[in-house]
N, C-alpha and C positions, 0 to 999 in steps of 0.2 A: 449482562449476559447479551450476546449478539442474537438477534432473532434471524436464524438462517432461512426459515420459511419466508421471510419478507425480503431479506437481502437477495434471495435467488429466485424469488416469485414462484415458490413451490406450493402455492395454493391452488386447490382444484383437483378434481378426480383423476385428471390425466397424469398428475405427479404422484398419485398414490394408488398404484394398481393393487387389486385385491387377490389374495391366494384363495382358491377354491377350497371349502372345507365342509365336512358333514360331522355333526355331533352324534355320538353313540353312546347310549347308556350302558353301563356296565352290567354284567350278569353276576349278581350277588352270590349266586351258588358255585361260581368258578372258584378254583384253588387259586389263592394269591401267589405271586412270585416272593422268593425269599432272597433279600440282598446279602444274607450271610452264606449262602449255598453257592456252588459252582455254576458256571454257565450251563454245563450239561444237565444239571438238576432243574434249572430254570427252563431250559428249552423243553424238557420232559414235561413240565407243568404246563407250558404253552401248548404243547401237543395234546394235552387232556381236555382243553378248552372245546367243547362241541358246538357251541353257539357260534355263528359267523354272521357278519354283515356283508351283503353283496352290494357293490358299488358300480357305478358307470360313469367313466370320465369321457366327457364329450368336449368338442371344440368345432368352430365353424371350418377350420382346416386341420389336417393332421398336425398335431402339436406334440413335441417331445416334452416329457415331464418326469418328475420323481414323485414317488409315493412316500408320504410322511405320516407322523401322528404327534399329537401333543396330548398330554394330560398335566395335572398340576405338578408333576415332578420332573418331567422331561420333555424335550422336542427332539424327535429323531426322524431322519429319512433315509431311504435306501439309495445307495450310489447307483444301482441298476437303473438304466433308462427305459421308460416305456413310452408309447404313442397313443394319443387319444383314440376314441371310439373303442375303449377297452372296458370290459366288464371283469372284475376281479372280486375275491372275497377276502376279508381279514377276520381272524379270530377275536372273539369277544371275551375279555378277562373280566375280573371283578370290579375294575375302575372305570369310571366314565372316561372318554377320550374323544379326540377329534381327529378324524382322517384328513390329511392335506393332499392336494395335488399341486405341486410346485413346478411350474413350467420352466423349461431350461432357459427361455427369453422371458424374463420376469414380466414383461409387458404382455405376453400373450394371455388371452382370455381362456379359461378352462371352466366348464360346468362340471361339478361332481354331484352326482345324484345317488341318493340311497334307493336301491331298488327293493331290498327286502332283508329282514332278519330271519335267518333259518338255522339249520344245523349242518355239520360238515358233510353228512351222509345224504343230503338232499339229492335225489336222482336228477332233478331238473337242472342242477348246476354241476353235474359230474365232470365236465369238461373245463370247468372254470379254473383260472389259477388262483391259488391260495397263497396268501402271503402271511 
């Protein structure tokens, strides 16, 4: 087996950029998705999840990025592009997951901070985008 890391000197943090992520514990009271049902049904299930995580994506300069998530079954991201210094909320379902901030330029640094876990009708965040 050829050791690509040594052949191309890929050792060191500068060759291994990190993707910002925040771990979120699932809400065991939330209704689970059903893979045997259609997309419309599962979207209604997601809409029933009242608990949300509020996150803040930051960077030293305005940085374009995509929002994604991963759990033990899937890793997905939105094609829609966002720009840092953005607060947003995501619904919390029954499974633990990690929210990701994937920079358009993979070498850009983004910090993703968990602001708070609250409910979808929290007046404090009424103008926040919900994903």
